[in-house]
C-alpha positions in Angstrom: 1.6 23.2 -2.3 2.8 23.1 -5.9 1.0 26.1 -7.4 3.1 27.8 -10.0 5.4 24.7 -10.3 6.0 22.2 -12.9 6.6 18.6 -12.5 7.8 16.0 -15.1 7.0 12.3 -14.4 8.5 9.8 -16.6 6.5 6.4 -17.2 3.6 8.5 -16.3 1.0 6.4 -18.3 0.1 3.9 -15.5 0.7 2.6 -12.1 3.2 4.5 -9.8 3.8 7.1 -12.6 0.1 7.7 -13.2 -0.4 8.0 -9.5 2.4 10.5 -9.0 1.2 12.6 -11.9 -2.4 12.9 -10.5 -1.0 13.7 -7.1 1.0 16.6 -8.5 -2.0 17.9 -10.4 -4.1 17.6 -7.4 -1.8 19.8 -5.4 -1.6 22.5 -8.2 1.3 21.5 -10.3 1.5 21.8 -14.0 2.4 18.2 -15.1 4.3 16.6 -18.1 3.9 13.1 -18.6 6.6 11.2 -20.5 6.0 7.6 -21.6 6.0 5.4 -24.6 2.3 4.5 -24.8 0.2 7.2 -26.3 -3.2 6.1 -25.6 -2.6 5.4 -21.8 -0.9 8.8 -21.5 -3.6 10.6 -23.1 -6.1 9.3 -20.8 -4.1 10.5 -17.7 -3.8 14.0 -19.3 -7.6 14.0 -19.7 -8.2 13.0 -16.1 -5.9 15.8 -15.0 -7.7 18.3 -17.3 -11.2 17.1 -15.9 -10.1 17.9 -12.4 -9.3 21.5 -13.6 -5.4 20.8 -13.8 -2.9 21.5 -16.6 -0.8 18.5 -18.2 1.0 17.6 -21.6 2.2 14.4 -22.9 5.6 13.9 -24.5 6.3 10.5 -26.2 9.7 9.5 -24.9 11.9 6.3 -24.6 14.2 7.3 -21.6 16.9 4.9 -23.0 17.3 7.2 -26.1 19.3 10.5 -25.5 17.3 12.4 -28.3 13.9 11.4 -26.7 15.1 12.6 -23.4 16.6 15.9 -24.6 13.2 16.6 -26.5 11.3 15.6 -23.4 12.8 18.2 -21.2 13.1 20.8 -23.9 9.2 20.4 -24.5 8.4 20.5 -20.9 10.2 24.0 -20.5 8.8 25.3 -23.9 5.2 24.4 -22.8 5.0 25.6 -19.3 8.2 28.0 -18.9 10.2 26.1 -16.5 10.9 23.0 -14.5 10.7 22.5 -10.8 10.2 18.8 -10.1 11.3 15.6 -11.9 10.3 12.1 -11.1 12.4 9.3 -13.0 9.9 6.5 -12.8 10.2 4.8 -16.2 11.5 1.3 -15.6 11.2 -2.3 -16.8 11.4 -5.6 -14.9 13.5 -7.9 -17.3 13.9 -11.7 -16.8 12.5 -13.2 -13.6 13.4 -16.6 -12.1 16.5 -16.6 -14.2 20.1 -17.3 -12.6 22.8 -14.7 -13.4 24.8 -16.9 -15.9 21.4 -17.5 -17.7 20.6 -13.9 -18.4 21.3 -13.1 -22.0 23.3 -10.0 -23.1 20.4 -8.5 -24.8 18.2 -8.9 -21.8 21.0 -7.4 -19.4 21.6 -4.5 -22.0 17.9 -3.7 -22.3 17.4 -3.4 -18.5 20.3 -1.4 -17.8 19.4 0.8 -20.9 16.0 1.8 -19.4 16.4 1.6 -15.7 19.9 2.9 -15.2 21.1 4.9 -18.5 17.5 6.2 -18.7 17.7 7.7 -15.1 21.2 9.2 -15.9 20.1 10.7 -19.2 17.1 12.2 -17.6 19.1 13.8 -14.9 21.6 15.0 -17.4 18.9 17.0 -19.1 16.8 17.8 -16.3 19.3 19.3 -13.8 20.3 22.2 -16.4 16.5 23.0 -16.7 16.1 23.0 -12.8 19.2 25.1 -12.5 17.7 27.7 -14.9 14.4 27.9 -12.8 16.6 28.4 -9.7 16.6 25.0 -8.4 14.1 22.1 -7.5 14.0 18.6 -6.6 14.4 15.2 -8.3 13.2 11.9 -7.2 14.5 8.7 -8.7 12.5 5.4 -8.3 14.6 2.6 -7.2 13.4 -0.5 -5.5 13.7 -2.4 -2.2 15.9 -4.5 -4.6 18.2 -1.5 -4.7 18.8 -2.0 -1.0 19.0 -5.9 -0.8 19.7 -9.0 -3.0 17.2 -9.9 -5.6 15.6 -13.1 -4.5 13.4 -13.8 -7.5 16.0 -14.5 -10.3 16.2 -10.9 -11.6 19.6 -9.8 -11.1 19.7 -7.2 -13.8 16.7 -5.3 -12.4 18.3 -5.7 -8.8 21.7 -4.4 -10.1 20.1 -1.6 -12.0 18.3 -0.4 -9.0 21.5 -0.7 -6.8 23.0 1.5 -9.3 20.2 4.1 -9.2 20.8 4.3 -5.3 24.5 5.3 -6.0 23.7 7.5 -8.8 20.9 9.4 -6.7 23.3 9.9 -3.8 26.3 11.0 -6.1 24.0 13.4 -7.7 22.9 14.7 -4.4 26.3 15.6 -3.4 27.1 17.2 -6.8 24.3 19.6 -6.9 23.0 19.9 -3.0 24.8 23.4 -2.8 23.2 24.5 -6.0 19.7 24.3 -4.6 18.8 21.0 -6.2 17.7 18.1 -4.0 18.1 14.5 -5.3 16.6 11.7 -3.4 15.1 8.2 -4.3 12.3 6.2 -3.2 12.4 2.3 -2.8 9.1 0.9 -3.0 8.3 -2.7 -1.9 5.9 -4.7 -4.1 3.3 -2.2 -5.1 0.1 -3.0 -7.1 0.7 -2.2 -10.8 0.7 -3.7 -14.1 4.0 -5.3 -13.2 2.6 -6.4 -9.9 -0.8 -7.9 -10.5 -2.1 -10.4 -8.2 -5.1 -11.0 -10.3 -3.1 -12.5 -13.2 -3.7 -16.3 -13.4 -1.4 -18.1 -10.8 0.0 -14.9 -9.5 -1.8 -14.6 -6.1 0.3 -17.1 -4.4 3.6 -15.7 -5.2 2.8 -12.2 -4.2 1.2 -13.5 -1.0 4.6 -15.1 -0.3 6.5 -12.1 -1.6 4.4 -9.7 0.8 5.0 -11.9 3.8 8.7 -12.1 3.1 9.3 -8.3 2.2 6.7 -6.1 4.1 6.2 -6.0 7.9 2.6 -5.0 7.3 2.1 -8.3 5.2 0.4 -6.7 2.2 1.2 -5.2 -1.1 1.5 -1.4 -1.4 -0.8 0.8 -3.4 0.5 3.2 -6.1 -0.9 6.2 -4.1 1.3 5.4 -1.0 4.5 5.8 -2.8 3.2 8.8 -4.9 2.6 10.5 -1.5 6.2 9.9 -0.6 7.4 11.1 -3.9 5.5 14.2 -3.8 6.5 14.9 -0.2 10.2 14.6 -1.4 9.7 17.2 -3.8 7.9 19.7 -1.6 9.2 22.4 0.7 8.3 20.1 3.7 11.3 18.1 2.7 13.5 21.2 2.1 16.6 19.7 4.0 16.2 16.1 2.7 18.9 15.3 0.2 20.6 12.1 -1.0 18.2 10.1 1.0 16.6 6.7 -0.2 13.4 6.3 1.2 11.9 2.9 1.6 8.0 2.6 1.0 7.7 -1.1 2.0 5.6 -1.7 5.0 8.7 -2.0 7.1 11.0 -5.0 7.7 9.9 -8.5 7.8 12.7 -10.1 9.6 10.9 -11.4 12.9 11.5 -15.0 13.7 8.0 -15.6 15.3 
């Protein structure tokens, strides 16, 4: 499906990013993994290599413009082109914290990674995609980009709402230039951020799954990765400016 294609995945060292990088490699793409954590990223590269694929790691903090510029430049220099970009890197920030109790530093840190980071990535990815004749971008938003944050994490929810607006605006800007820009909005999905095995976490995630998933369970990283890869594929060739929830469906029934 992606033979001869090059995919860039930010936040590719674990969780959803790792699952997406592995899925791209499984389907024939050459994969560039960008993340801050060196050891974990190297393990993902090794796993892709062991399955017969090609991968390269670029250390990057997506909130830093110089890092992002270097990341995209390295991807093109290493593999000659860029066809798909998945902007997944993100942080949670404060939780169980009312809006007025969020500090300026906490707010700025979340916006720096989750919003500025996505914008910086697209700013440098889009010229590379245009040089390759077009391609696809998938931004990772959240169900909290489509509904109010209910666990006291206003900076995160705000940043993900903004990612939705950024995605649909970029789709309008570049749709006629053979670049499709979409987003996924995952529900609660098992990862380092969402780990029900942490002490005391099982009950809260059970409640959140019941509240936010019609299937009444947590998602698996591979399930969202499958949606991301589909959005990047030719099977989604007329899908642009879409925000695709991957959350098990609504949970609003009253019985």
